[in-house]
C-alpha positions, 0 to 999 in steps of 0.5 A, a space after each residue: 212363384 215361391 215355396 210357402 206353408 199353408 195354415 195347416 203347416 203343409 208346404 205349398 207352391 204359391 203362384 204369382 197371382 196368389 193361388 196356392 198349390 200343395 207340393 204333395 198334389 204336384 208330386 202326386 200329379 207328376 207321379 200319376 202322369 208318369 204312371 199313365 205313360 208307362 202303362 200306355 207303353 206296356 199296354 201297347 206291347 200286349 196282344 197276339 201280335 208281338 209289337 210295341 212302342 219301340 217298333 213304332 219308333 223303328 218305323 213299323 207304321 210303314 206297313 204290315 201286321 205289326 203296323 195294323 196291330 199298333 196303329 189300328 187297334 192298340 193305340 186307339 184303345 189306349 187313348 180312348 180308354 184314357 179319355 173316357 176314364 178321365 171324363 167319367 172320373 172328372 164327372 164323378 168328382 164334380 157330382 160328389 162335391 155338389 151332392 156332398 156325398 162320396 158315393 155320387 157318380 154319373 150312374 147314381 145320378 141317372 145321367 149314364 142311364 139317361 144316355 143309355 136309354 136314349 141310345 137304346 130307344 134310337 137304335 130300336 126306332 132307327 137301327 142304322 142310325 149314324 154315329 153322330 146321331 147316336 152321340 147326340 141322342 146320348 147327350 140329349 138323354 143325359 141332358 133331359 135327366 139333368 134338367 129333370 133334376 134341376 126342375 124337381 129339386 128346385 133352386 139354391 135352397 135344395 141341399 145336396 142329399 135331395 138332388 142325389 135321392 132324386 137322381 136315384 129315383 130317376 135312375 131306377 125308372 130309366 133302368 126299368 125302361 131300358 130293360 123293356 127296350 132290351 127285351 123288345 129289340 131284335 136278337 142281334 141288336 139286343 146282343 150288341 146292346 148288351 155288349 156295349 152296356 158292359 163297357 167296350 173299347 172294341 170300336 175305338 178308332 182314330 175317327 172316334 178319338 178325333 171326335 172326342 179329343 176337343 172335350 179334353 181342353 174343354 174339361 181343363 177349362 171347366 176345371 179352372 172355372 169350376 174349381 173355386 165353386 167346388 171348393 166351397 161346396 165341400 164346406 157345406 151347402 149353407 156355408 157356400 151360400 154364406 160365402 157368396 157362392 151363387 148356388 142357384 146358378 153354379 150348381 146347374 152349370 156344373 151339373 150340365 158340364 158333368 152331363 157332357 163328360 158323362 154322355 161323351 164317355 157313354 157314347 164312346 165306350 158304354 157305361 163305366 160302372 163305379 169308376 166315378 166313385 172309385 177314381 176320386 177316392 183312390 186319388 184322395 188316398 194318394 194325395 188329399 186335395 180339394 178344388 182344382 187339384 182334386 179334379 185333376 188327380 181324379 181325372 188322371 186316376 180314372 184314365 189310368 184305371 181304364 187303360 189298366 183294365 184294357 191291358 188286363 182284357 188283352 194281356 191276361 184274358 187272352 181269347 176270353 172276351 172280358 168286358 172293360 167294365 168287368 176288368 175295371 171292377 177286378 182291378 179297381 175294387 181290390 184297390 178301393 178296399 185296400 185304400 179304405 183299410 189303410 185309411 182306417 189304420 191311418 186314422 187309428 194310429 193318428 194321435 188324438 
C-alpha cells in the first residue's frame, strides 16, 4: 500500500494488489461515516421522551419509559432507516450505470412498483398474510419486472436507453393496476396501504432488522463483484463490449441484484421516492467517484438522508404525522438543487 498519482494527477492510494483508490474518495467516505454516526446520536435524542445515547451508556436499558423509547422505538428506526436508504441508493447507482442515465432508479425501472403491486394484491386476497410471505411477494414482484425487462429488451445488443424506456412503460402499467387495487380494498386496508406507500418507519423493530441485516454484508460483496463491470458500463455500452465485458451476462445479474436491494427496502419501509436518483448525485458532488467507490459513497449518502428525514419527522414535525417519503423530499430536493447549482457555477469558472 503506497501513495501514488493517477494519470489525471490526482492522489491515489494503491493497494498491494494494484487496485487504486482516490484519497479524496477515502476522505469523503470517512466523513460520511462520521456524519452518519453523529446524526444517529442526535436522532436518538429526538422525541417526546427525554433520553438519548448518553442514557444508554448509563444503563437505561434496565427498564422504564426511557428504555422503551430508546430500545423499542428510536434505535430500530435509525438502523432500519439507514439500511433501507443504503439499499435504495445502492440500487439506484447500479441502475444508472447499466442504463447510462442519471435519472434511473428502482422506481423508474418499475422495480418498486412491481413490489408494491404484488404486496397489494397479496393483501387484497389474503389480508392477514404473515410478514415473511409479504417479503416474498415483494421480491417476486420486483423479480417479475426484472425478468420482463430482460425478456423485452433482449441481450447484449440492446443499449441502456432501451431498458430504461421499457422500465417506464412497465411502471406506468403497474401504477394503473395498483390504483385499481387500492380502490377495491376495504377502507381500513386501503388507509394502511396509503400510509405504507408514502414511506414509513413506524413498524421498524429488532425482528425486522434481524431479517434485513444479512443483506448488508451481501451488498458489500455485490459492490466488490460488480464494481469493475459498472466502471466499464460508465464508458458506454459499445466500449464495455469492446473491453471484453460480457454484457449479456453481467447486466442481468446486476439488475437482479438491484431487485433484491429494492424489494427489501420496499418491504421494510415502503417506496422511498427519488432517493435512488438523489443519493448518487449528492455523493458525486461531494467526491466524484467511479465503480466501487461510487457505490459505497452513494449507499452512505442514502442512509444518511433517510436517518435525517426520520429525525425531521420526530423532531420538527412534533404531533404532525409526516410520512418519511415527504420528509425525505423536504430535505433532499433543496440539497439536490443546491448541488446542481454549485456544479454549474464550478463548470462556468473552470478554465476552458
